[in-house]
N, C-alpha and C positions, 0 to 999 in steps of 0.2 A: 774173873769178874769183868764184864763189859763196862767201859766207861763211856758216858754220853758227852759229846762235844757239841756245843751250840754257839754259833756266831752271835756276839752281843752279850754273852755270859762269861763268867770267870773261866779261864782255861783250867785251873785247878782250884777247887773249892777252898776259900779262905786265903788264897795267895793273891796279893794285890800289887806286887812289885817284883820285877825280875831285872837282872843285870842284862844290859844290851849284849846280845850274842846270837849266834846261830849254832844249833846243836843237831848232830846226826846220831841216830840210833838204829838198831835193827833188832826186832823181836819176832815172836811167833806170828804177828800180824803183818810183818813185812818191814819195809824201811820207813823211817820217820825223820822228817826234817822240821825242826822247830825254830822259827825265826822270831826273835824277841827284839822288836824295834820300838824305841820310845816314840809315842804319839805318831804312828804311821800315817802318812798322807793318803789321800784318795788315790793318787797315782801309784804309790807303793802297794796299796791294797789291790788295786785293779791288776797290776802286773803280776803279783803273786797268785791271785785267784784265777786269772785267765790269760796271762801273757805267754809268749814263747818262753821256753826254758832250755837251759844248758846245764848239764851235770858232768862233772869230771872227777876222777879219783887219781890222786897222786900220793906217792910215798916218799918221805924224807926221814932219815935217821930212825928208821924202824917205826914210824908213825904214819898211819893212813889219814889223809885229809879228803873230805868230801867237799868239793867246790860246787857252788851253784850260782846261777844267774837267771833272773826273771826279767823279760822284756828289756827295757833300757836301764834297769837298776844296775848297780855295781856288783861285781863278783863278790861272793862271801865264801868263807871257808869254815869248816868244822872238823877239828881233829876227832878221831874216833878210835877206840879200842874195844873189841868185843869182850875183853876181860872185865870191863866196867858195866857190862849189860847183863841182865838176867840170861840164863841159858837159852839158847836159840835152837829150835828145831826147824831146819830149812825145809820148805815145801819143795817138791820136785819141780824143776823148770823144764818144760818141753818146748819144742819148736813152736814159735808163734805165741808163746806165753812168757810172762816175766813177773817179777815181783811188783807189788803195789808200793808206791811211795806216798805216804800221807804227809801233806805239807800244812803246817799250822803257822799262821801269822798272829802273834800275840803282842798286844800293846804292853811293852815293858813297864810303862809308867802306871798302868792301872790293873794289869793282869787279865784284861778282857780279850777274848778271842775275836780277832777282827777279820780273819779269812781262813778258809779251809779248802783244801783241794786234794783230790786223789789222782795220781798220775801212774799209768801203767808203764813200767820200765821195759825197754826192749829185751828180747831173749838174750842176746849176746852180752849186753851190759849186765843183766841179772846174773848170768853165769860167771862173768868176770868178778862181780861183786862178791858172790858166794865163795868163789875160789880164794879171793883175797882175805875175806873174813875167816875162812877155815884155816888158811895158812897162819894167820895171826894167833888163832886159838891153839895152834901146835907149838907156839913159841913161849918161853918163860916170860913172866910179866912181873915188873916191879913198878908200883905207882910212882915212886919218887923219880926213877929213871925216865918213865914215860913223860911226866910233867917237865922234867929238865930238857928232854929231847924236844918237846913242843916249844919251850922257851928258846932253845937254840935255833929251831927252824924260823921262828918269828924274828929273831935277831938277824937272820941272813936274808929272808925273803918276805916280800909283801905278797898279799893274795894275788895281785895282778902278775907278779913274777912267777907264781906257782902255775898259773893257767897253762902256759905253753909246755910245761914239763909233765903234764898229766899222762898217765899210762893208758887210760881208756876214758871214753866219754860217750854221751848221747845227747841228743837235742830233739825238740819237738814243739808242737803248738798246742797239743791237747793234753 
């Protein structure tokens, strides 16, 4: 079933509060990046909706982190495991094509969608992302170990310290 997203309306019907966070997911529609910022400023909204972007993927302790930066905003990170997502059927990636990344900016204080953007990821980045996700799907998964590993990474590294350790990245303006 298709879900309709409209800027200025609730991101999810009936939900009016979220924990401040950034979440990454991958489903049959492609990649999803959900940014839950409390009371986002006009500057934050503008940078996410139309600013330059940088995306990186790094791995620590068996956990994939999707790092993102929009315009002059700070880097954010989102741990990700495909084991916590519904089953994914990957679309074929051919030269000159890539996955779409839907970016949602949600006001964590109200649940209202404040910004929406679709970014076409480059071919090489898409192929690397697919390979990483497929590799994780082949590995055994335990939710407690996964969450412990995330806690361990956060105890060792800040988001800014993760950035130079990324295995692959992409950046762009549109």
